[in-house]
VOGU-3710 file (C-alpha; in Angstrom, 3 decimals, decimal comma):
1> mpqsaltldd> 33,614/46,700/41,517  30,051/47,892/40,818  28,730/50,420/43,317  25,177/50,276/44,645  23,049/52,988/43,112  20,665/52,964/46,092  21,120/55,008/49,241  19,582/54,158/52,597  16,999/56,878/51,954  16,128/55,096/48,708
11> vlrlltehee> 15,682/51,829/50,593  13,359/53,387/53,163  11,409/55,175/50,450  10,886/51,935/48,523  9,802/50,065/51,637  7,378/52,852/52,543  5,920/52,947/49,038  5,502/49,183/49,079  3,637/49,295/52,413  1,369/52,048/51,132
21> daartlnmvp> 0,634/50,018/48,012  0,093/46,796/49,968  -2,459/48,572/52,170  -4,520/49,424/49,069  -4,301/46,099/47,205  -5,631/42,576/47,560  -3,153/39,734/47,181  -4,893/36,720/45,657  -1,795/34,565/45,128  -2,859/31,253/46,753
31> senatsglak> 0,633/30,331/47,960  0,905/33,496/50,073  -0,983/34,786/53,081  -0,815/37,647/55,534  -0,092/37,322/59,228  -0,784/39,597/62,160  1,409/42,460/63,270  1,834/40,797/66,647  3,088/37,607/64,998  5,564/39,672/62,967
41> lpllldpyhr> 6,945/41,399/66,055  9,694/38,806/66,824  11,179/39,431/63,366  11,974/43,011/64,461  13,573/42,082/67,765  16,758/40,555/69,125  15,680/36,883/68,619  16,009/37,447/64,881  19,790/37,457/65,361  20,039/34,415/67,621
51> yffnesgdea> 20,646/30,697/67,268  18,626/28,316/69,425  19,849/24,718/69,680  19,106/23,665/73,262  15,519/22,406/73,154  16,082/20,193/76,209  17,338/23,060/78,369  20,375/21,038/79,413  22,695/23,437/81,275  25,699/21,759/79,656
61> rwhfrgaerl> 24,394/22,524/76,156  24,065/26,326/76,271  26,899/26,776/73,805  24,831/29,618/72,268  23,158/31,584/75,061  21,596/34,444/73,088  18,074/32,957/73,117  18,275/31,319/76,551  15,507/33,406/78,147  13,178/32,664/75,232
71> rsletaltvp> 13,506/28,879/75,153  9,876/28,452/76,280  8,590/30,372/73,257  9,561/27,391/71,122  9,299/24,493/73,568  6,199/25,641/75,485  4,393/27,626/72,790  5,098/26,693/69,179  5,767/22,975/69,614  2,829/22,168/71,954
81> lleelgrary> 0,420/24,106/69,772  1,580/22,224/66,697  1,199/18,941/68,565  -2,292/19,948/69,732  -3,683/21,389/66,502  -1,776/18,956/64,272  -2,746/15,936/66,412  0,893/14,804/66,484  3,199/13,405/69,166  6,356/14,827/67,619
91> vstkplsgln> 7,081/18,043/65,737  10,082/19,451/63,921  10,209/23,235/63,631  13,526/23,125/61,776  12,393/23,582/58,135  12,641/27,124/56,801  10,177/26,757/53,918  8,056/24,226/52,084  10,878/23,291/49,731  13,284/23,027/52,652
101> amtlalgtlg> 10,795/20,712/54,419  10,641/18,646/51,227  14,428/18,327/51,186  14,492/17,262/54,828  11,680/14,720/54,340  13,287/13,222/51,233  16,731/13,203/52,816  15,375/11,551/55,963  12,761/9,109/54,683  13,797/8,483/51,072
111> gepgstvati> 16,374/5,819/51,876  19,991/5,451/50,879  21,218/6,775/47,519  19,835/4,576/44,796  16,550/4,028/46,617  13,251/4,831/44,921  10,612/7,357/45,985  7,155/7,553/44,452  5,609/11,001/43,998  2,527/12,489/42,373
121> apengghyat> 2,825/13,051/38,621  2,907/16,719/37,551  -0,313/16,316/35,567  -1,981/15,299/38,837  -0,601/18,237/40,790  2,829/16,994/41,871  5,304/19,676/42,906  7,655/20,821/40,161  10,757/20,506/42,389  10,288/17,045/43,909
131> psvaqrlglq> 11,953/14,995/41,130  14,953/17,321/40,959  15,465/17,415/44,739  15,107/13,635/44,969  17,549/13,026/42,147  20,096/15,439/43,650  19,916/13,320/46,804  20,704/10,238/44,702  17,141/8,889/44,684  15,175/7,376/41,818
141> veylrgpdph> 11,672/8,733/41,093  8,501/6,943/40,035  5,205/8,720/39,393  1,731/7,909/40,659  -0,873/8,987/38,098  -4,601/9,402/37,818  -7,470/9,831/35,370  -7,922/13,555/36,044  -6,036/16,398/37,743  -7,687/15,775/41,105
151> sldldhaaqv> -7,420/12,028/41,791  -5,165/8,989/41,517  -5,638/5,612/39,855  -5,104/3,344/42,849  -4,828/0,209/40,699  -1,985/1,858/38,796  -0,446/2,950/42,127  -0,577/-0,640/43,400  1,230/-1,866/40,277  3,969/0,757/40,631
161> lsrvrpalvy> 4,408/0,093/44,326  4,555/-3,679/43,880  7,113/-3,312/41,094  9,543/-0,811/42,651  8,912/-1,181/46,425  9,827/2,446/47,138  11,342/3,556/50,401  8,937/6,498/50,443  5,689/7,685/48,909  5,943/11,466/48,973
171> vdqshclfpl> 2,463/12,892/48,433  3,496/16,249/46,996  0,173/17,683/45,856  1,108/21,264/44,960  -1,382/22,353/42,288  -4,615/21,342/43,958  -8,288/22,205/43,930  -9,366/19,036/45,764  -7,315/16,983/48,237  -6,232/13,484/47,312
181> dvrslvatvr> -7,808/10,586/49,172  -4,956/9,913/51,607  -6,744/7,094/53,447  -7,271/5,058/50,264  -3,738/5,749/49,061  -2,242/4,640/52,383  -4,306/1,445/52,286  -2,992/0,797/48,787  0,600/1,343/49,932  0,207/-0,929/52,954
191> aaspetvvhv> -1,159/-3,738/50,780  1,345/-3,442/47,930  4,529/-2,391/49,746  4,114/-2,602/53,534  7,602/-1,337/54,358  7,101/1,932/52,428  6,800/5,148/54,442  4,062/7,638/53,471  4,657/11,373/53,913  2,072/13,997/52,947
201> dashwfglil> 3,145/17,500/51,956  0,048/19,418/53,079  1,375/22,928/52,485  -1,734/24,212/50,699  -4,118/22,418/53,059  -2,332/23,128/56,366  -4,711/25,694/57,847  -7,757/23,660/56,805  -6,280/20,568/58,476  -5,477/22,420/61,709
211> agilpnplde> -9,047/23,758/61,716  -10,473/20,247/61,287  -12,109/20,994/57,944  -9,990/18,448/56,060  -8,845/15,103/57,493  -5,517/15,038/59,286  -3,131/12,831/57,237  -1,982/11,105/60,446  -5,575/10,088/61,165  -5,740/8,771/57,594
221> gadsfggsth> -2,725/6,494/58,220  0,187/8,552/56,895  3,452/8,204/58,767  4,148/11,942/58,717  2,975/15,185/57,177  4,015/18,808/57,038  4,721/21,704/54,784  4,776/25,474/54,724  2,858/27,658/57,169  1,761/30,596/55,021
231> ktfpgpqkav> -0,920/29,414/52,594  -4,259/28,422/54,144  -2,575/28,999/57,489  -1,916/32,719/58,078  1,564/32,408/59,513  5,154/33,356/58,754  7,162/31,915/55,897  8,289/28,765/57,707  7,577/25,030/57,571  7,147/22,075/59,912
241> lltrdpaiek> 7,083/18,266/59,963  4,745/16,265/62,212  4,475/12,580/63,125  3,209/10,172/65,774  5,877/7,565/65,094  8,920/7,700/67,420  11,094/5,955/64,829  10,197/8,568/62,204  10,835/11,338/64,736  14,288/9,931/65,517
251> rirdtqdyli> 15,185/9,720/61,838  14,157/13,346/61,341  16,046/14,462/64,445  19,172/12,582/63,373  19,092/14,246/59,946  17,807/17,767/60,440  20,832/19,312/62,153  23,044/18,321/59,196  20,722/19,981/56,667  19,576/23,012/58,680
261> sshhfaatis> 21,701/25,031/61,078  19,782/28,165/61,997  16,078/27,325/61,856  15,234/31,050/62,112  14,283/31,218/65,778  12,340/34,481/65,432  10,152/32,948/62,701  9,576/29,945/64,984  8,320/32,320/67,703  6,227/34,118/65,079
271> lgiallefrd> 4,667/30,783/64,146  3,836/30,129/67,801  2,038/33,472/68,078  0,140/32,778/64,844  -0,883/29,343/66,141  -2,058/30,840/69,439  -4,132/33,428/67,571  -5,477/30,717/65,254  -6,598/28,585/68,198  -7,967/31,345/70,432
281> fggteyahav> -9,073/34,139/68,086  -11,119/32,664/65,276  -8,905/30,313/63,248  -11,610/27,706/62,720  -14,113/30,359/61,622  -11,509/31,854/59,297  -10,765/28,484/57,678  -14,479/27,745/57,139  -14,867/31,223/55,615  -11,954/30,567/53,226
291> vantkefgrl> -13,654/27,474/51,821  -17,091/29,112/51,609  -15,688/32,282/50,013  -13,730/30,291/47,434  -16,785/28,364/46,270  -18,896/31,503/46,200  -16,287/33,479/44,292  -16,032/30,710/41,707  -19,778/30,904/41,246  -19,723/34,698/40,949
301> ltergltvva> -16,971/34,671/38,329  -18,775/31,981/36,321  -22,007/33,980/36,539  -20,124/36,964/35,087  -18,805/35,031/32,111  -15,297/33,870/33,058  -14,266/30,239/32,596  -13,546/28,735/36,028  -12,172/25,182/36,109  -14,089/22,387/37,900
311> adrgysaghq> -17,412/24,234/37,981  -19,115/20,825/37,764  -17,350/19,757/40,985  -18,078/22,884/43,004  -14,930/24,733/41,901  -12,686/23,896/44,863  -12,504/22,217/48,271  -9,974/24,726/49,516  -8,718/28,234/48,933  -7,807/28,409/45,263
321> lwldtaadgi> -9,518/28,682/41,891  -8,105/28,123/38,392  -9,280/30,353/35,571  -8,894/29,579/31,885  -8,931/33,145/30,579  -7,430/31,960/27,284  -10,749/30,210/26,638  -12,356/33,629/27,082  -10,005/35,176/24,526  -7,667/36,859/27,029
331> aprtaadrla> -4,068/35,706/27,567  -3,451/34,876/31,255  -0,487/37,244/31,448  -2,628/40,053/30,040  -5,358/39,265/32,567  -2,838/39,288/35,424  -1,377/42,615/34,259  -4,827/44,184/34,078  -5,737/42,872/37,527  -2,500/44,257/38,998
341> tagikvnfld> -3,365/47,688/37,619  -6,697/47,392/39,429  -4,922/46,524/42,694  -5,514/42,746/42,546  -2,458/40,476/42,480  -2,741/36,946/41,070  -0,638/34,136/39,562  -0,341/33,345/35,883  1,745/30,258/35,297  2,465/27,148/33,288
351> glpgftgqgl> 1,916/23,637/34,538  -1,568/23,744/36,000  -3,005/20,228/35,598  -5,396/20,021/32,669  -4,045/23,140/30,944  -2,166/22,983/27,659  -0,918/26,555/28,100  -0,861/29,037/30,927  -3,649/29,471/33,441  -4,626/31,979/36,090
361> riglneptyh> -4,465/30,791/39,705  -6,161/32,811/42,431  -6,679/32,346/46,164  -9,296/33,589/48,618  -7,122/32,868/51,660  -5,629/36,339/52,080  -8,745/38,323/51,075  -10,651/36,302/53,678  -7,947/37,095/56,240  -8,591/40,769/55,506
371> glsgtdlvel> -12,244/40,269/56,369  -13,979/39,960/52,989  -17,342/38,209/53,051  -20,891/38,476/51,758  -21,453/41,497/49,560  -17,706/42,204/49,536  -17,303/39,177/47,290  -19,880/40,525/44,865  -17,987/43,814/44,652  -14,665/41,950/44,272
381> adlfvsavqn> -16,135/39,785/41,480  -17,376/42,898/39,678  -13,949/44,526/40,001  -12,172/41,343/38,964  -14,210/40,784/35,815  -14,103/44,467/34,834  -10,327/44,420/35,108  -9,886/41,166/33,158  -12,213/42,345/30,400  -10,593/45,811/30,249
391> dgpyeeladr> -13,912/47,418/31,121  -13,753/50,601/33,159  -11,076/53,120/34,258  -8,341/51,242/36,146  -7,770/54,128/38,557  -11,394/53,868/39,629  -11,143/50,068/39,935  -8,004/50,429/42,075  -9,788/52,890/44,384  -12,658/50,454/44,806
401> tallrrrpri> -10,212/47,630/45,561  -8,616/49,769/48,273  -11,993/50,169/49,951  -12,303/46,393/50,319  -9,339/46,143/52,656  -10,427/45,569/56,258  -8,995/44,469/59,554  -7,901/40,814/59,766  -10,549/38,228/60,521  -8,356/36,466/63,084
411> garldetspl> -5,769/37,610/65,594  -5,698/39,235/69,009  -7,629/42,521/69,079  -5,479/45,052/70,951  -6,837/48,498/71,718  -4,433/51,393/72,094  -4,996/51,684/75,854  -4,088/48,064/76,654  -0,750/47,302/78,349  -0,059/44,630/75,722
421> wrtavalatn> -0,530/47,180/72,930  1,827/49,649/74,623  4,415/46,901/75,150  4,260/45,784/71,506  4,591/49,346/70,228  7,465/50,081/72,595  9,338/46,954/71,501  8,824/47,708/67,822  9,833/51,360/68,249  12,917/50,475/70,267
431> slrtvpgsgl> 14,105/48,120/67,544  14,937/51,183/65,437  17,032/54,115/66,570  18,752/56,999/64,840  22,482/56,670/64,293  24,002/58,955/66,945  26,201/61,757/65,701  26,137/60,636/62,084  24,234/63,593/60,710  22,568/61,101/58,378
441> nsveaa> 18,850/60,681/57,838  19,099/56,980/58,561  18,270/54,293/61,107  20,048/51,359/62,674  18,773/48,158/64,162  18,929/48,262/67,959
//
């Protein structure tokens, strides 16, 4: 059998080099975000290894006792904060990721095999995976379409809904500069197919919804919403589902344990810490800054000669911008490679609505988390355009990018003399120990 060519020293070296590089670069991939060191702490500790199934605390149900002392960190931290900020009566913390949440929502709400679900057409921003996941669950798929990449034709939607009477409308807006009008879509569904359930995948909008910048889909009439927690929300790679409807909650609860066993308890605690920081340490200000920075950065790039999509509409209502560098004579992959050399990481990809070829997709969510604002954006725009246009020594551009990194905009501020700081450091340090008597330069999880 093949032998691994990497030693443990190699692994630690690579991880160290990655951390050093990450500390000098700006990640502008809109589907990723940073989270605080405190929120990452549970992922280093014993809860990472433990199942947690006994949400009710029933003494007869502690079949797995490893997380017993930490039950409140899900039931009295993560869940109540999601209910509060998400304006929901019921929450599922079971999904592991956005795609996993999609599978659970489709498997729960999509009806029996052979039923029909309606989703957003790819040219209007629908998620690439929704049709495949639905079909693998035995569901039929119909598309809702619109006149442009950012809106739906509600008359067309009414015709589709009246014709197929879907069990579910799954609003899977994935590629998105502007949110769809959920209230009008729900009204259309209720008139054309009253029995149809409406679920909104709000992965890209989640932080903006929790901050109250964008309307909550439940307030707009949707039966449920959810998605991943690491895009406009600066949390761990996890996902959630929220609803106010007890019947929907029961259907989710009856399904989720058969699709998801371990829901990654440590990540659930991490999410709770991130939610607490978001509520108490500047989350609303951060979310407003994301939107303002995105619009401003679109303007700055346009001013410097790059083609930014939707300039006539204000560029974006959220955290991401789409650039048509091919229109500027530069292949998107080439632009992304040049930006990476300058310490700026972005997406180039197929399938952006309105593009015939590849486009460049960038996000201001993580740069804003790292504290960029005001004149920082001017410097970032200068660096960005210089890199794309191959203008200037890349080593110098990378050094300037490194100078833009700052402390996070949100999160608990712990000084090194505080008891909480000392506790966090002690826990993190104790999670690694040398292997006794091995004579190896290696470490072992405690």
